[in-house]
All heavy atoms as a GROMACS GRO file, in nm:
protein
  588
    1MET      N    1  -8.846  -5.609  -1.602
    1MET     CA    2  -8.806  -5.580  -1.461
    1MET      C    3  -8.808  -5.702  -1.375
    1MET      O    4  -8.911  -5.777  -1.377
    1MET     CB    5  -8.914  -5.475  -1.412
    1MET     CG    6  -8.906  -5.450  -1.259
    1MET     SD    7  -9.026  -5.334  -1.196
    1MET     CE    8  -9.164  -5.333  -1.292
    2LYS      N    9  -8.707  -5.720  -1.303
    2LYS     CA   10  -8.696  -5.838  -1.211
    2LYS      C   11  -8.727  -5.791  -1.067
    2LYS      O   12  -8.669  -5.702  -1.012
    2LYS     CB   13  -8.551  -5.895  -1.219
    2LYS     CG   14  -8.542  -6.019  -1.139
    2LYS     CD   15  -8.407  -6.082  -1.151
    2LYS     CE   16  -8.389  -6.205  -1.062
    2LYS     NZ   17  -8.261  -6.269  -1.073
    3ILE      N   18  -8.826  -5.857  -1.005
    3ILE     CA   19  -8.864  -5.829  -0.871
    3ILE      C   20  -8.839  -5.950  -0.776
    3ILE      O   21  -8.878  -6.054  -0.814
    3ILE     CB   22  -9.014  -5.788  -0.869
    3ILE    CG1   23  -9.038  -5.665  -0.955
    3ILE    CG2   24  -9.064  -5.760  -0.722
    3ILE    CD1   25  -9.187  -5.633  -0.973
    4LYS      N   26  -8.772  -5.921  -0.674
    4LYS     CA   27  -8.743  -6.029  -0.573
    4LYS      C   28  -8.839  -6.016  -0.452
    4LYS      O   29  -8.848  -5.910  -0.391
    4LYS     CB   30  -8.599  -6.008  -0.529
    4LYS     CG   31  -8.542  -6.112  -0.435
    4LYS     CD   32  -8.398  -6.089  -0.410
    4LYS     CE   33  -8.347  -6.136  -0.280
    4LYS     NZ   34  -8.214  -6.110  -0.253
    5SER      N   35  -8.910  -6.120  -0.418
    5SER     CA   36  -9.005  -6.126  -0.315
    5SER      C   37  -8.941  -6.186  -0.188
    5SER      O   38  -8.883  -6.297  -0.202
    5SER     CB   39  -9.124  -6.207  -0.357
    5SER     OG   40  -9.219  -6.215  -0.249
    6ILE      N   41  -8.947  -6.116  -0.080
    6ILE     CA   42  -8.892  -6.163   0.041
    6ILE      C   43  -8.998  -6.152   0.160
    6ILE      O   44  -9.068  -6.053   0.176
    6ILE     CB   45  -8.774  -6.078   0.090
    6ILE    CG1   46  -8.672  -6.072  -0.021
    6ILE    CG2   47  -8.717  -6.123   0.226
    6ILE    CD1   48  -8.565  -5.964  -0.002
    7LYS      N   49  -9.013  -6.258   0.233
    7LYS     CA   50  -9.102  -6.261   0.356
    7LYS      C   51  -9.009  -6.266   0.475
    7LYS      O   52  -8.928  -6.357   0.489
    7LYS     CB   53  -9.189  -6.385   0.354
    7LYS     CG   54  -9.297  -6.374   0.244
    7LYS     CD   55  -9.396  -6.486   0.255
    7LYS     CE   56  -9.494  -6.472   0.140
    7LYS     NZ   57  -9.614  -6.533   0.163
    8GLU      N   58  -9.016  -6.163   0.559
    8GLU     CA   59  -8.931  -6.147   0.678
    8GLU      C   60  -9.014  -6.116   0.799
    8GLU      O   61  -9.132  -6.094   0.797
    8GLU     CB   62  -8.825  -6.032   0.645
    8GLU     CG   63  -8.728  -6.070   0.545
    8GLU     CD   64  -8.622  -6.161   0.600
    8GLU    OE1   65  -8.597  -6.173   0.718
    8GLU    OE2   66  -8.580  -6.241   0.503
    9GLN      N   67  -8.940  -6.101   0.915
    9GLN     CA   68  -9.003  -6.059   1.032
    9GLN      C   69  -8.906  -5.976   1.117
    9GLN      O   70  -8.785  -5.999   1.110
    9GLN     CB   71  -9.034  -6.187   1.122
    9GLN     CG   72  -9.127  -6.153   1.236
    9GLN     CD   73  -9.183  -6.276   1.297
    9GLN    OE1   74  -9.145  -6.386   1.271
    9GLN    NE2   75  -9.280  -6.259   1.396
   10TYR      N   76  -8.956  -5.867   1.173
   10TYR     CA   77  -8.871  -5.769   1.250
   10TYR      C   78  -8.953  -5.735   1.373
   10TYR      O   79  -9.065  -5.682   1.371
   10TYR     CB   80  -8.846  -5.647   1.161
   10TYR     CG   81  -8.762  -5.550   1.234
   10TYR    CD1   82  -8.625  -5.570   1.243
   10TYR    CD2   83  -8.808  -5.437   1.296
   10TYR    CE1   84  -8.538  -5.477   1.314
   10TYR    CE2   85  -8.736  -5.344   1.360
   10TYR     CZ   86  -8.592  -5.362   1.373
   10TYR     OH   87  -8.513  -5.275   1.431
   11ASN      N   88  -8.890  -5.756   1.486
   11ASN     CA   89  -8.945  -5.729   1.618
   11ASN      C   90  -9.088  -5.788   1.632
   11ASN      O   91  -9.178  -5.729   1.675
   11ASN     CB   92  -8.951  -5.583   1.643
   11ASN     CG   93  -8.824  -5.525   1.684
   11ASN    OD1   94  -8.728  -5.596   1.716
   11ASN    ND2   95  -8.812  -5.392   1.681
   12GLY      N   96  -9.102  -5.914   1.582
   12GLY     CA   97  -9.232  -5.984   1.592
   12GLY      C   98  -9.337  -5.940   1.488
   12GLY      O   99  -9.453  -5.992   1.493
   13ILE      N  100  -9.304  -5.852   1.400
   13ILE     CA  101  -9.398  -5.804   1.298
   13ILE      C  102  -9.344  -5.854   1.164
   13ILE      O  103  -9.238  -5.827   1.123
   13ILE     CB  104  -9.410  -5.656   1.299
   13ILE    CG1  105  -9.463  -5.605   1.428
   13ILE    CG2  106  -9.504  -5.606   1.183
   13ILE    CD1  107  -9.468  -5.452   1.440
   14SER      N  108  -9.434  -5.927   1.098
   14SER     CA  109  -9.393  -5.986   0.966
   14SER      C  110  -9.418  -5.886   0.858
   14SER      O  111  -9.513  -5.800   0.875
   14SER     CB  112  -9.456  -6.120   0.941
   14SER     OG  113  -9.599  -6.103   0.941
   15TYR      N  114  -9.347  -5.899   0.742
   15TYR     CA  115  -9.375  -5.809   0.631
   15TYR      C  116  -9.330  -5.881   0.508
   15TYR      O  117  -9.247  -5.976   0.504
   15TYR     CB  118  -9.302  -5.677   0.645
   15TYR     CG  119  -9.151  -5.691   0.654
   15TYR    CD1  120  -9.077  -5.681   0.536
   15TYR    CD2  121  -9.088  -5.707   0.778
   15TYR    CE1  122  -8.932  -5.690   0.548
   15TYR    CE2  123  -8.943  -5.720   0.782
   15TYR     CZ  124  -8.869  -5.712   0.669
   15TYR     OH  125  -8.729  -5.720   0.674
   16ASN      N  126  -9.390  -5.836   0.401
   16ASN     CA  127  -9.348  -5.885   0.267
   16ASN      C  128  -9.269  -5.775   0.200
   16ASN      O  129  -9.316  -5.653   0.194
   16ASN     CB  130  -9.472  -5.915   0.179
   16ASN     CG  131  -9.559  -6.018   0.246
   16ASN    OD1  132  -9.507  -6.117   0.307
   16ASN    ND2  133  -9.682  -6.011   0.237
   17TYR      N  134  -9.161  -5.801   0.141
   17TYR     CA  135  -9.078  -5.700   0.070
   17TYR      C  136  -9.057  -5.734  -0.072
   17TYR      O  137  -9.006  -5.842  -0.100
   17TYR     CB  138  -8.942  -5.688   0.149
   17TYR     CG  139  -8.845  -5.590   0.082
   17TYR    CD1  140  -8.881  -5.458   0.064
   17TYR    CD2  141  -8.718  -5.629   0.052
   17TYR    CE1  142  -8.795  -5.366   0.005
   17TYR    CE2  143  -8.632  -5.543  -0.010
   17TYR     CZ  144  -8.667  -5.409  -0.029
   17TYR     OH  145  -8.579  -5.325  -0.086
   18PHE      N  146  -9.096  -5.647  -0.164
   18PHE     CA  147  -9.078  -5.673  -0.305
   18PHE      C  148  -8.965  -5.581  -0.355
   18PHE      O  149  -8.988  -5.451  -0.360
   18PHE     CB  150  -9.204  -5.645  -0.376
   18PHE     CG  151  -9.317  -5.736  -0.336
   18PHE    CD1  152  -9.408  -5.698  -0.233
   18PHE    CD2  153  -9.333  -5.858  -0.395
   18PHE    CE1  154  -9.511  -5.784  -0.193
   18PHE    CE2  155  -9.433  -5.946  -0.350
   18PHE     CZ  156  -9.517  -5.913  -0.254
   19ASP      N  157  -8.854  -5.636  -0.382
   19ASP     CA  158  -8.736  -5.554  -0.411
   19ASP      C  159  -8.717  -5.546  -0.567
   19ASP      O  160  -8.688  -5.647  -0.625
   19ASP     CB  161  -8.621  -5.624  -0.351
   19ASP     CG  162  -8.484  -5.545  -0.369
   19ASP    OD1  163  -8.489  -5.430  -0.415
   19ASP    OD2  164  -8.381  -5.599  -0.330
   20SER      N  165  -8.730  -5.426  -0.609
   20SER     CA  166  -8.707  -5.404  -0.753
   20SER      C  167  -8.582  -5.320  -0.771
   20SER      O  168  -8.556  -5.259  -0.879
   20SER     CB  169  -8.824  -5.330  -0.826
   20SER     OG  170  -8.844  -5.208  -0.765
   21THR      N  171  -8.490  -5.325  -0.668
   21THR     CA  172  -8.360  -5.249  -0.670
   21THR      C  173  -8.384  -5.099  -0.707
   21THR      O  174  -8.314  -5.044  -0.782
   21THR     CB  175  -8.260  -5.315  -0.755
   21THR    OG1  176  -8.307  -5.310  -0.893
   21THR    CG2  177  -8.235  -5.461  -0.714
   22SER      N  178  -8.479  -5.040  -0.637
   22SER     CA  179  -8.510  -4.901  -0.661
   22SER      C  180  -8.459  -4.810  -0.547
   22SER      O  181  -8.435  -4.869  -0.439
   22SER     CB  182  -8.666  -4.880  -0.673
   22SER     OG  183  -8.700  -4.748  -0.682
   23ASN      N  184  -8.457  -4.683  -0.567
   23ASN     CA  185  -8.418  -4.595  -0.454
   23ASN      C  186  -8.542  -4.531  -0.396
   23ASN      O  187  -8.538  -4.437  -0.321
   23ASN     CB  188  -8.316  -4.489  -0.501
   23ASN     CG  189  -8.372  -4.401  -0.609
   23ASN    OD1  190  -8.479  -4.425  -0.664
   23ASN    ND2  191  -8.302  -4.294  -0.650
   24LYS      N  192  -8.661  -4.584  -0.444
   24LYS     CA  193  -8.793  -4.539  -0.388
   24LYS      C  194  -8.856  -4.652  -0.326
   24LYS      O  195  -8.855  -4.762  -0.363
   24LYS     CB  196  -8.880  -4.478  -0.499
   24LYS     CG  197  -8.814  -4.371  -0.584
   24LYS     CD  198  -8.898  -4.325  -0.695
   24LYS     CE  199  -8.896  -4.431  -0.809
   24LYS     NZ  200  -8.971  -4.389  -0.928
   25VAL      N  201  -8.932  -4.624  -0.216
   25VAL     CA  202  -8.998  -4.736  -0.139
   25VAL      C  203  -9.136  -4.689  -0.107
   25VAL      O  204  -9.166  -4.571  -0.072
   25VAL     CB  205  -8.922  -4.779  -0.017
   25VAL    CG1  206  -8.915  -4.671   0.085
   25VAL    CG2  207  -8.980  -4.902   0.044
   26CYS      N  208  -9.238  -4.785  -0.112
   26CYS     CA  209  -9.374  -4.763  -0.072
   26CYS      C  210  -9.408  -4.852   0.036
   26CYS      O  211  -9.388  -4.979   0.026
   26CYS     CB  212  -9.459  -4.785  -0.194
   26CYS     SG  213  -9.637  -4.784  -0.150
   27PHE      N  214  -9.457  -4.800   0.158
   27PHE     CA  215  -9.497  -4.892   0.269
   27PHE      C  216  -9.655  -4.892   0.263
   27PHE      O  217  -9.717  -4.793   0.255
   27PHE     CB  218  -9.457  -4.829   0.399
   27PHE     CG  219  -9.307  -4.838   0.425
   27PHE    CD1  220  -9.224  -4.739   0.382
   27PHE    CD2  221  -9.258  -4.950   0.491
   27PHE    CE1  222  -9.083  -4.752   0.412
   27PHE    CE2  223  -9.124  -4.961   0.520
   27PHE     CZ  224  -9.039  -4.860   0.472
   28LEU      N  225  -9.703  -5.015   0.272
   28LEU     CA  226  -9.849  -5.040   0.276
   28LEU      C  227  -9.886  -5.098   0.406
   28LEU      O  228  -9.823  -5.197   0.457
   28LEU     CB  229  -9.890  -5.131   0.156
   28LEU     CG  230  -9.877  -5.074   0.020
   28LEU    CD1  231  -9.903  -5.182  -0.082
   28LEU    CD2  232  -9.965  -4.958  -0.004
   29PHE      N  233  -9.993  -5.054   0.466
   29PHE     CA  234 -10.047  -5.107   0.594
   29PHE      C  235 -10.192  -5.151   0.561
   29PHE      O  236 -10.273  -5.064   0.522
   29PHE     CB  237 -10.042  -5.001   0.698
   29PHE     CG  238  -9.906  -4.958   0.736
   29PHE    CD1  239  -9.845  -4.850   0.665
   29PHE    CD2  240  -9.837  -5.024   0.832
   29PHE    CE1  241  -9.722  -4.805   0.696
   29PHE    CE2  242  -9.702  -4.979   0.863
   29PHE     CZ  243  -9.649  -4.875   0.791
   30SER      N  244 -10.220  -5.274   0.596
   30SER     CA  245 -10.359  -5.328   0.573
   30SER      C  246 -10.446  -5.286   0.688
   30SER      O  247 -10.398  -5.254   0.806
   30SER     CB  248 -10.358  -5.480   0.554
   30SER     OG  249 -10.306  -5.534   0.672
   31GLY      N  250 -10.579  -5.278   0.668
   31GLY     CA  251 -10.662  -5.240   0.779
   31GLY      C  252 -10.718  -5.372   0.844
   31GLY      O  253 -10.689  -5.486   0.797
   32THR      N  254 -10.803  -5.359   0.947
   32THR     CA  255 -10.859  -5.471   1.020
   32THR      C  256 -10.951  -5.552   0.920
   32THR      O  257 -11.040  -5.488   0.860
   32THR     CB  258 -10.939  -5.425   1.138
   32THR    OG1  259 -10.852  -5.347   1.227
   32THR    CG2  260 -10.991  -5.542   1.211
   33GLY      N  261 -10.922  -5.665   0.899
   33GLY     CA  262 -11.000  -5.755   0.811
   33GLY      C  263 -10.983  -5.727   0.656
   33GLY      O  264 -11.054  -5.788   0.580
   34TYR      N  265 -10.888  -5.651   0.617
   34TYR     CA  266 -10.863  -5.618   0.479
   34TYR      C  267 -10.718  -5.655   0.444
   34TYR      O  268 -10.626  -5.595   0.496
   34TYR     CB  269 -10.886  -5.472   0.448
   34TYR     CG  270 -10.916  -5.452   0.304
   34TYR    CD1  271 -11.043  -5.462   0.256
   34TYR    CD2  272 -10.813  -5.409   0.216
   34TYR    CE1  273 -11.068  -5.434   0.116
   34TYR    CE2  274 -10.840  -5.392   0.086
   34TYR     CZ  275 -10.968  -5.399   0.032
   34TYR     OH  276 -10.990  -5.385  -0.098
   35THR      N  277 -10.700  -5.761   0.369
   35THR     CA  278 -10.569  -5.820   0.341
   35THR      C  279 -10.513  -5.766   0.206
   35THR      O  280 -10.578  -5.694   0.134
   35THR     CB  281 -10.576  -5.965   0.333
   35THR    OG1  282 -10.655  -6.005   0.220
   35THR    CG2  283 -10.631  -6.025   0.465
   36TYR      N  284 -10.391  -5.798   0.183
   36TYR     CA  285 -10.327  -5.752   0.057
   36TYR      C  286 -10.372  -5.831  -0.067
   36TYR      O  287 -10.338  -5.789  -0.171
   36TYR     CB  288 -10.169  -5.764   0.078
   36TYR     CG  289 -10.113  -5.680   0.181
   36TYR    CD1  290 -10.069  -5.732   0.303
   36TYR    CD2  291 -10.113  -5.543   0.171
   36TYR    CE1  292 -10.022  -5.642   0.408
   36TYR    CE2  293 -10.061  -5.458   0.265
   36TYR     CZ  294 -10.022  -5.509   0.385
   36TYR     OH  295  -9.974  -5.427   0.479
   37GLU      N  296 -10.448  -5.932  -0.049
   37GLU     CA  297 -10.506  -6.003  -0.160
   37GLU      C  298 -10.630  -5.936  -0.208
   37GLU      O  299 -10.682  -5.966  -0.323
   37GLU     CB  300 -10.537  -6.150  -0.120
   37GLU     CG  301 -10.409  -6.238  -0.108
   37GLU     CD  302 -10.345  -6.212   0.032
   37GLU    OE1  303 -10.416  -6.181   0.131
   37GLU    OE2  304 -10.222  -6.224   0.032
   38LYS      N  305 -10.689  -5.846  -0.128
   38LYS     CA  306 -10.812  -5.767  -0.173
   38LYS      C  307 -10.776  -5.664  -0.278
   38LYS      O  308 -10.666  -5.624  -0.282
   38LYS     CB  309 -10.873  -5.702  -0.048
   38LYS     CG  310 -10.914  -5.790   0.061
   38LYS     CD  311 -11.044  -5.852   0.043
   38LYS     CE  312 -11.078  -5.935   0.165
   38LYS     NZ  313 -11.221  -5.951   0.190
   39PRO      N  314 -10.873  -5.638  -0.362
   39PRO     CA  315 -10.842  -5.546  -0.481
   39PRO      C  316 -10.772  -5.419  -0.458
   39PRO      O  317 -10.677  -5.389  -0.521
   39PRO     CB  318 -10.980  -5.524  -0.538
   39PRO     CG  319 -11.062  -5.629  -0.494
   39PRO     CD  320 -11.012  -5.671  -0.362
   40LEU      N  321 -10.809  -5.346  -0.354
   40LEU     CA  322 -10.749  -5.209  -0.326
   40LEU      C  323 -10.599  -5.220  -0.308
   40LEU      O  324 -10.520  -5.148  -0.375
   40LEU     CB  325 -10.823  -5.144  -0.214
   40LEU     CG  326 -10.768  -4.999  -0.184
   40LEU    CD1  327 -10.798  -4.907  -0.302
   40LEU    CD2  328 -10.836  -4.946  -0.057
   41LEU      N  329 -10.563  -5.309  -0.213
   41LEU     CA  330 -10.422  -5.317  -0.182
   41LEU      C  331 -10.344  -5.401  -0.285
   41LEU      O  332 -10.226  -5.373  -0.313
   41LEU     CB  333 -10.402  -5.375  -0.047
   41LEU     CG  334 -10.452  -5.285   0.073
   41LEU    CD1  335 -10.445  -5.356   0.207
   41LEU    CD2  336 -10.378  -5.159   0.075
   42TYR      N  337 -10.405  -5.497  -0.346
   42TYR     CA  338 -10.337  -5.575  -0.456
   42TYR      C  339 -10.296  -5.489  -0.566
   42TYR      O  340 -10.186  -5.497  -0.613
   42TYR     CB  341 -10.430  -5.694  -0.496
   42TYR     CG  342 -10.371  -5.769  -0.609
   42TYR    CD1  343 -10.276  -5.870  -0.588
   42TYR    CD2  344 -10.409  -5.750  -0.740
   42TYR    CE1  345 -10.224  -5.941  -0.690
   42TYR    CE2  346 -10.356  -5.817  -0.851
   42TYR     CZ  347 -10.265  -5.913  -0.821
   42TYR     OH  348 -10.203  -5.981  -0.930
   43TYR      N  349 -10.395  -5.418  -0.621
   43TYR     CA  350 -10.372  -5.334  -0.733
   43TYR      C  351 -10.279  -5.210  -0.703
   43TYR      O  352 -10.200  -5.162  -0.792
   43TYR     CB  353 -10.500  -5.286  -0.806
   43TYR     CG  354 -10.557  -5.403  -0.881
   43TYR    CD1  355 -10.685  -5.455  -0.834
   43TYR    CD2  356 -10.497  -5.473  -0.985
   43TYR    CE1  357 -10.740  -5.565  -0.900
   43TYR    CE2  358 -10.556  -5.571  -1.053
   43TYR     CZ  359 -10.681  -5.627  -1.008
   43TYR     OH  360 -10.734  -5.734  -1.066
   44SER      N  361 -10.289  -5.163  -0.581
   44SER     CA  362 -10.194  -5.054  -0.536
   44SER      C  363 -10.051  -5.107  -0.541
   44SER      O  364  -9.962  -5.038  -0.583
   44SER     CB  365 -10.237  -5.006  -0.401
   44SER     OG  366 -10.362  -4.949  -0.396
   45SER      N  367 -10.034  -5.222  -0.489
   45SER     CA  368  -9.897  -5.288  -0.482
   45SER      C  369  -9.844  -5.310  -0.623
   45SER      O  370  -9.729  -5.274  -0.648
   45SER     CB  371  -9.902  -5.420  -0.411
   45SER     OG  372  -9.941  -5.413  -0.280
   46GLU      N  373  -9.932  -5.358  -0.711
   46GLU     CA  374  -9.890  -5.382  -0.852
   46GLU      C  375  -9.850  -5.248  -0.915
   46GLU      O  376  -9.759  -5.243  -0.992
   46GLU     CB  377 -10.001  -5.448  -0.929
   46GLU     CG  378 -10.029  -5.593  -0.884
   46GLU     CD  379  -9.910  -5.684  -0.913
   46GLU    OE1  380  -9.855  -5.680  -1.014
   46GLU    OE2  381  -9.875  -5.760  -0.816
   47LEU      N  382  -9.935  -5.140  -0.892
   47LEU     CA  383  -9.904  -5.012  -0.959
   47LEU      C  384  -9.772  -4.956  -0.908
   47LEU      O  385  -9.697  -4.909  -0.989
   47LEU     CB  386 -10.019  -4.915  -0.921
   47LEU     CG  387  -9.999  -4.771  -0.984
   47LEU    CD1  388  -9.992  -4.775  -1.128
   47LEU    CD2  389 -10.111  -4.690  -0.928
   48MET      N  390  -9.746  -4.963  -0.772
   48MET     CA  391  -9.615  -4.913  -0.728
   48MET      C  392  -9.501  -4.985  -0.784
   48MET      O  393  -9.401  -4.925  -0.812
   48MET     CB  394  -9.618  -4.929  -0.576
   48MET     CG  395  -9.713  -4.829  -0.504
   48MET     SD  396  -9.672  -4.654  -0.530
   48MET     CE  397  -9.800  -4.605  -0.638
   49LEU      N  398  -9.514  -5.116  -0.800
   49LEU     CA  399  -9.404  -5.199  -0.858
   49LEU      C  400  -9.389  -5.157  -1.009
   49LEU      O  401  -9.274  -5.142  -1.056
   49LEU     CB  402  -9.436  -5.350  -0.850
   49LEU     CG  403  -9.427  -5.404  -0.708
   49LEU    CD1  404  -9.478  -5.540  -0.704
   49LEU    CD2  405  -9.280  -5.403  -0.660
   50GLU      N  406  -9.500  -5.134  -1.076
   50GLU     CA  407  -9.495  -5.091  -1.216
   50GLU      C  408  -9.418  -4.954  -1.229
   50GLU      O  409  -9.355  -4.933  -1.329
   50GLU     CB  410  -9.633  -5.077  -1.277
   50GLU     CG  411  -9.660  -5.156  -1.400
   50GLU     CD  412  -9.794  -5.148  -1.444
   50GLU    OE1  413  -9.832  -5.047  -1.499
   50GLU    OE2  414  -9.867  -5.241  -1.420
   51LEU      N  415  -9.446  -4.866  -1.130
   51LEU     CA  416  -9.386  -4.732  -1.132
   51LEU      C  417  -9.244  -4.738  -1.084
   51LEU      O  418  -9.184  -4.631  -1.083
   51LEU     CB  419  -9.468  -4.639  -1.052
   51LEU     CG  420  -9.608  -4.612  -1.103
   51LEU    CD1  421  -9.687  -4.525  -1.003
   51LEU    CD2  422  -9.598  -4.540  -1.246
   52GLY      N  423  -9.191  -4.856  -1.043
   52GLY     CA  424  -9.054  -4.864  -1.010
   52GLY      C  425  -9.022  -4.849  -0.859
   52GLY      O  426  -8.908  -4.824  -0.828
   53TYR      N  427  -9.120  -4.865  -0.774
   53TYR     CA  428  -9.099  -4.853  -0.633
   53TYR      C  429  -9.072  -4.995  -0.573
   53TYR      O  430  -9.119  -5.090  -0.627
   53TYR     CB  431  -9.224  -4.803  -0.561
   53TYR     CG  432  -9.247  -4.655  -0.576
   53TYR    CD1  433  -9.298  -4.600  -0.695
   53TYR    CD2  434  -9.219  -4.568  -0.476
   53TYR    CE1  435  -9.321  -4.470  -0.708
   53TYR    CE2  436  -9.242  -4.432  -0.487
   53TYR     CZ  437  -9.294  -4.386  -0.605
   53TYR     OH  438  -9.318  -4.248  -0.621
   54ASP      N  439  -8.991  -4.998  -0.470
   54ASP     CA  440  -8.987  -5.119  -0.384
   54ASP      C  441  -9.113  -5.107  -0.297
   54ASP      O  442  -9.148  -5.001  -0.256
   54ASP     CB  443  -8.870  -5.116  -0.296
   54ASP     CG  444  -8.731  -5.140  -0.367
   54ASP    OD1  445  -8.740  -5.184  -0.491
   54ASP    OD2  446  -8.623  -5.126  -0.308
   55VAL      N  447  -9.176  -5.226  -0.265
   55VAL     CA  448  -9.295  -5.225  -0.182
   55VAL      C  449  -9.277  -5.310  -0.060
   55VAL      O  450  -9.219  -5.421  -0.063
   55VAL     CB  451  -9.410  -5.284  -0.270
   55VAL    CG1  452  -9.536  -5.298  -0.181
   55VAL    CG2  453  -9.442  -5.194  -0.390
   56VAL      N  454  -9.313  -5.254   0.053
   56VAL     CA  455  -9.316  -5.324   0.179
   56VAL      C  456  -9.459  -5.331   0.231
   56VAL      O  457  -9.523  -5.225   0.247
   56VAL     CB  458  -9.228  -5.249   0.287
   56VAL    CG1  459  -9.233  -5.322   0.420
   56VAL    CG2  460  -9.086  -5.238   0.238
   57GLN      N  461  -9.509  -5.455   0.240
   57GLN     CA  462  -9.645  -5.478   0.295
   57GLN      C  463  -9.627  -5.518   0.437
   57GLN      O  464  -9.587  -5.633   0.471
   57GLN     CB  465  -9.718  -5.582   0.215
   57GLN     CG  466  -9.740  -5.552   0.071
   57GLN     CD  467  -9.800  -5.666  -0.008
   57GLN    OE1  468  -9.771  -5.780   0.026
   57GLN    NE2  469  -9.869  -5.633  -0.111
   58VAL      N  470  -9.672  -5.432   0.540
   58VAL     CA  471  -9.655  -5.464   0.679
   58VAL      C  472  -9.776  -5.551   0.721
   58VAL      O  473  -9.890  -5.514   0.697
   58VAL     CB  474  -9.648  -5.335   0.759
   58VAL    CG1  475  -9.637  -5.368   0.904
   58VAL    CG2  476  -9.528  -5.247   0.714
   59CYS      N  477  -9.750  -5.670   0.773
   59CYS     CA  478  -9.853  -5.765   0.814
   59CYS      C  479  -9.862  -5.764   0.966
   59CYS      O  480  -9.768  -5.807   1.029
   59CYS     CB  481  -9.821  -5.898   0.766
   59CYS     SG  482  -9.788  -5.909   0.588
   60TYR      N  483  -9.968  -5.712   1.020
   60TYR     CA  484  -9.988  -5.702   1.168
   60TYR      C  485 -10.133  -5.725   1.199
   60TYR      O  486 -10.218  -5.728   1.120
   60TYR     CB  487  -9.933  -5.575   1.215
   60TYR     CG  488 -10.020  -5.456   1.172
   60TYR    CD1  489 -10.125  -5.402   1.249
   60TYR    CD2  490  -9.996  -5.399   1.048
   60TYR    CE1  491 -10.204  -5.299   1.196
   60TYR    CE2  492 -10.070  -5.292   0.993
   60TYR     CZ  493 -10.179  -5.243   1.073
   60TYR     OH  494 -10.253  -5.142   1.025
   61SER      N  495 -10.155  -5.753   1.323
   61SER     CA  496 -10.292  -5.767   1.378
   61SER      C  497 -10.306  -5.672   1.497
   61SER      O  498 -10.216  -5.644   1.568
   61SER     CB  499 -10.320  -5.913   1.419
   61SER     OG  500 -10.235  -5.950   1.522
   62PHE      N  501 -10.427  -5.622   1.510
   62PHE     CA  502 -10.455  -5.525   1.610
   62PHE      C  503 -10.530  -5.595   1.723
   62PHE      O  504 -10.627  -5.660   1.703
   62PHE     CB  505 -10.549  -5.409   1.557
   62PHE     CG  506 -10.578  -5.308   1.651
   62PHE    CD1  507 -10.493  -5.217   1.699
   62PHE    CD2  508 -10.712  -5.304   1.702
   62PHE    CE1  509 -10.528  -5.119   1.791
   62PHE    CE2  510 -10.745  -5.212   1.795
   62PHE     CZ  511 -10.654  -5.114   1.842
   63ASN      N  512 -10.481  -5.573   1.849
   63ASN     CA  513 -10.535  -5.641   1.965
   63ASN      C  514 -10.604  -5.527   2.049
   63ASN      O  515 -10.532  -5.452   2.119
   63ASN     CB  516 -10.433  -5.719   2.045
   63ASN     CG  517 -10.495  -5.790   2.162
   63ASN    OD1  518 -10.613  -5.776   2.187
   63ASN    ND2  519 -10.404  -5.864   2.237
   64SER      N  520 -10.737  -5.516   2.043
   64SER     CA  521 -10.805  -5.407   2.114
   64SER      C  522 -10.789  -5.418   2.271
   64SER      O  523 -10.807  -5.324   2.340
   64SER     CB  524 -10.946  -5.406   2.079
   64SER     OG  525 -11.012  -5.526   2.114
   65LYS      N  526 -10.759  -5.536   2.318
   65LYS     CA  527 -10.743  -5.552   2.462
   65LYS      C  528 -10.620  -5.477   2.518
   65LYS      O  529 -10.614  -5.454   2.634
   65LYS     CB  530 -10.736  -5.702   2.500
   65LYS     CG  531 -10.862  -5.776   2.472
   65LYS     CD  532 -10.843  -5.921   2.515
   65LYS     CE  533 -10.983  -5.994   2.490
   65LYS     NZ  534 -10.974  -6.128   2.543
   66GLN      N  535 -10.529  -5.444   2.428
   66GLN     CA  536 -10.412  -5.366   2.472
   66GLN      C  537 -10.449  -5.228   2.525
   66GLN      O  538 -10.382  -5.173   2.610
   66GLN     CB  539 -10.311  -5.342   2.357
   66GLN     CG  540 -10.252  -5.467   2.304
   66GLN     CD  541 -10.168  -5.443   2.185
   66GLN    OE1  542 -10.194  -5.349   2.109
   66GLN    NE2  543 -10.068  -5.523   2.156
   67PHE      N  544 -10.563  -5.175   2.478
   67PHE     CA  545 -10.606  -5.042   2.514
   67PHE      C  546 -10.711  -5.028   2.616
   67PHE      O  547 -10.757  -4.919   2.641
   67PHE     CB  548 -10.633  -4.961   2.385
   67PHE     CG  549 -10.522  -4.953   2.293
   67PHE    CD1  550 -10.523  -5.034   2.181
   67PHE    CD2  551 -10.421  -4.870   2.312
   67PHE    CE1  552 -10.405  -5.031   2.090
   67PHE    CE2  553 -10.312  -4.861   2.226
   67PHE     CZ  554 -10.310  -4.940   2.113
   68GLU      N  555 -10.758  -5.144   2.660
   68GLU     CA  556 -10.866  -5.137   2.768
   68GLU      C  557 -10.805  -5.101   2.896
   68GLU      O  558 -10.698  -5.148   2.931
   68GLU     CB  559 -10.932  -5.280   2.778
   68GLU     CG  560 -11.012  -5.316   2.659
   68GLU     CD  561 -11.077  -5.463   2.675
   68GLU    OE1  562 -11.058  -5.517   2.778
   68GLU    OE2  563 -11.146  -5.497   2.574
   69GLN      N  564 -10.878  -5.023   2.973
   69GLN     CA  565 -10.829  -4.972   3.099
   69GLN      C  566 -10.861  -5.076   3.208
   69GLN      O  567 -10.974  -5.132   3.209
   69GLN     CB  568 -10.882  -4.844   3.136
   69GLN     CG  569 -10.839  -4.730   3.041
   69GLN     CD  570 -10.895  -4.597   3.092
   69GLN    OE1  571 -10.971  -4.588   3.182
   69GLN    NE2  572 -10.867  -4.494   3.012
   70GLU      N  573 -10.772  -5.102   3.295
   70GLU     CA  574 -10.798  -5.198   3.408
   70GLU      C  575 -10.862  -5.123   3.515
   70GLU      O  576 -10.827  -5.004   3.550
   70GLU     CB  577 -10.667  -5.264   3.452
   70GLU     CG  578 -10.611  -5.355   3.345
   70GLU     CD  579 -10.488  -5.419   3.398
   70GLU    OE1  580 -10.472  -5.439   3.522
   70GLU    OE2  581 -10.401  -5.455   3.312
   71PRO      N  582 -10.965  -5.184   3.594
   71PRO     CA  583 -11.031  -5.121   3.700
   71PRO      C  584 -10.937  -5.090   3.820
   71PRO      O  585 -10.840  -5.138   3.849
   71PRO     CB  586 -11.145  -5.214   3.743
   71PRO     CG  587 -11.117  -5.342   3.671
   71PRO     CD  588 -11.010  -5.318   3.567
   0.00000   0.00000   0.00000
């Protein structure tokens, strides 16, 4: 199986796209402080690729100041 890895950005949000030319896709979202190199998301990505899914890893950061109310 040939997998093409692409790093892109859309509307200021970067993502990693692993294209195995499938008609199925899996979107993964990391949590605060938990990256795609950590075991849970790393092995989940590998499993989805093994099962024939395209994988999109959305890379974003959460800014809690966006939700603070101004006085």
